[in-house]
N, C-alpha and C positions, 0 to 999 in steps of 0.2 A: 570772816566767819567761814567755816570747814564744814564740809558733809562727810561724815564717815559712812559709808556704805558697807556694809559685810556680805552686801549680793544676798542676801537669803529674803524671807517676807517679815524681819522685825522693822522693816521701813528704813528710813536714814537720819540718821544722828547730825544735829546743826550744831557745832560746836562753836562760841563765841571765841573771840582772838582774845579775849581777857584768860578765858578757860584753858586755851591755847598754852599763854604766857605761863600762868598757873602751873600746869606740867610740866614747861620748862625748868622752871624755878624748882620744884622737886628735882629735878636732874642735876642742877647745877646744885643743890645743898649738899648733894654728896659725892660733887666731883672731886679727883683728884687723888691718887695712891703715891707709891715708889715710882709708878712708870708715865703717870701722868701729872701735870702743876696744880696745885690747887690754886685759886683765886683770891686774892687779898687788894685792899682791904674787903676782908669779905661782907661787911653788910652792905656795901654800895654796889659791888659786883652782884649780889642778890637780889639788890632793889633795881639795878638796872636789868635784870633779865625779867621779872616779875611785872616792871611796869614798862615795857618797851612797848606794848602793844596796847595800852590804857586809851589809846586816841580813839579805838574801834567802840566801845562800851554804846555809845548812842546809833552807831550805824547799825548794829548788828540786830539791836532792837526792830527795826525798819528798815533793810536791806534793797527794797524793792525784788523785780525781777527783769530777766535779760531778754533778749530775744527770744530765747528758746522757751520760755516761761519758768524757767529756773531760778532760784535764789540767786542774787550777785555774789559772788564770794570777790577774795582780796586781789586775785591775780585776775577778775573778768570785769574791771570797772574803768570809769576815766580816769583819764592821770592827775586830772588837777584835785578831785575827791582823793584820791590815793595820796598826793600832795601833803591836803590840809590835814588829812588824820594823819600821816608821818609826822607832818609840825606839830599836832598837836601833842601827840604822844611824847615829842621829845621835851614840850614846857610842860607838861604836865611830872616829868621827871623831875624836871629842874626845880618845882616847885620841892621836893624833896631833898634833892640833890645835886649839886651841879657836877659831883663826878660821875654819879648815875647816868645825868642826863648829857654830858660827854662821851659815855660808853653807848649811849641810844642813839646821837648825834652820828657817829662814827660809824655806827652798823649800816643806820639809814643809807649814810653816804656810799659806802659799800654797793648796796643792794640798787640804789638810784643810778649808778654809774652804769652796771649794767641794763638797767631798763633803759636809760637811756640810749644805748647801744642799740636795743632791739626795737626801739621804736624810731630810730631814725632808718635802720633798715627796713622795716615798713613802710618808709615815706611818711611818717605821721611827724612834721617838721614842729608844727606848733604844739604836738604832745614831747619832743625831743629837747625844745628850747625851756618849755615850764620845767621838766627834769633837770636841766642844765643850772639852770635859775636858782631852782631849790637846793642842789649842791654846793652851789656857791655861798647859798644862804647858810648851810652846814656848815660849812668850812670857815666863815666870819663865827659862829657860833663858839663853833670849837677854840677857835684861836683864843677868844675871849674868856673864856673858861679855865685854857691852858696858863693863860697868863696870870690870871688871876690865883689860882688853885699851886703854882711854883712855888708862890711865898708859904705854903702850909705845910709842915712837916710830916705832916699824915699822909700828902697824896705824893709830893716828889719823888719818890721810888716808882712810882706807877703811872708818870705821864709818858714815859717814851722808854724804849729799851726792852729788855724781858720782861719787866714788870708789867707793861701796857700789854705788849703783845698774848701775854696769858692771859687778862682781863679781857680781852676784846675777843681771843680764839673763846674763850669759855663761852661767854654770850653767844658769840656764831654758832660753836657747836651743840648746845643745848637747846638753840632755837630751830636748828635742823633738825633734831632728833626727836624734837614735838610736830614739827611740820609734817615729816615725815610719817610719825603716828595717828597725829590728829585727821590727815586727808588719806588714810587707809592705803596708801602707794604701795607698791610691792617690795616685793622681798627679792634679794637682798638691798640694802642698801649702804653706804658709807658717809659718816662724816669725819672731819679732822680735828683733833683736841693736842692743844700748846703740851710740850712736854717739860720737865725743869731744867733742860740744857739749853731750852730755848728756843725748839726746834717742833715741826708740828707730826705727827703720825695719824696714818689711817683707821679708823676703827671701822669694823663692818658689824651690821645687825642684821641678823638672818633669822627668818621666823621659824621656832621650833614647833609649837602647835598651838591655834586659837591666838590668845593676844599676849605668847609667852616669845621673847625672842633672847636668842642667845648672841652674846658681844664682846667679840674678839678684837685687838687686844682689851681686855678690861680696864676702865677709866675711872670707876667708880669705889668709892669706900666699901667693906665688907664683900657679899660671895653672889647679892639678888638685891633688886628692888623694886616696888611694887609702885606706879603712881597713876595717879588717878585724874581724869577730866570729867565733866559735865558738861550734858547739852540737853537739846530738846527734840525730842522724836517725833520727826512729823511721817504720817502717814502715807506718803506721795511726793514725787519729784517736784512736780509740776503746777502750777497756779494762777488763776486768769488774772489776778491783778495784782499791783504791789500791797494794795490795802488786804485781798487775801491773805497771801500770806505772813503779813503782820499778824492779823487775827487768828490765825494758824499756828505763829510760834507765841503768842500771848496764851494760846490755852494749852499747847502743845508740852505734853509732862513732861518734868526733867528727869534725866537718868544720867547713873554716876559710870563711867566706863574707864575699865583697869586694863594696865598692861603691866608686864612682869619682864624684866629685865635680868637676866641670869647671866654670871661668869659660866663659860660651858665647862670649868673643872667641877663646878658645884654639884652637876646632875640633876 
C-alpha cells in the first residue's frame, strides 16, 4: 500500500499495490522510441509489469497498523511477511507466463539483495538470513525457467544479452516511476532506462505544476501520457486498531488520481 498525501485538507489516498502496478503497466505500454529500447516479447513483459505486485491483493485489504497507529506499508513491515508476498507474486505471474515470472523473480532478487544488506547493517541477523534464503530460492526458480524456455524460439533471444537487459530494465524503470508518483515523493526524481545499444540512460522527472511532470529525455511514444491510479480516500492518518483501519478502508470512497507526463518540447 502507498499513502499519497498532497499536504492539503483532502486527506490521504491509500493506493493498493495492484493499482500501483497498473500505473506502471500504463507507462510500460507506451515505453520506447528511437532513443529508448522497446520491450519484446511485448505481451509477456507487459504481463510481468502488471503482475509483479499481485501477491499484495489480500494484504492491502487488511494491512494492520504500525507502532505509530499508521497503516502498515510495504516498506515498514516484517521481513517474513514481505518475503511471503513477493513469493506469491512470483507464482501468480508463473500461472500466466513463465517468462513473465522469470522477469518478476529477477526483479525481486535485485530488490532483496539491497534489503539483505540493509537488514545486516542494522544487526537484524534473522531477517538478513531469511532474505538470503529467499534470494537463493529465486535463483533456483530462475535457473529452472531459463532451462525450460531456452528450448522455445520465442524466448531464446530474450533470456540473456541485450534482449534480457532491455526487458528487465523496462520493468525496473516503470516500477520506479510508479513508486515515486504513488508515494508522492519529492521532485525531481531520476530513473534509468534501457537504450537500443544495450546501455542505460538517466531520465529526470520534474514536477511542472500539480500532477503534471516534465520528463527528459523522453522515453515514451508520442509527446505526452496521462496515467491513472485508484485508491481509497482516508479522512485521517492514524487508527486505533487494525480492525478500525480495515473498516475505514472498506467504507472509504474510491477515487481516481491522474498524472500527466509531458515531453518538455510539447509545451
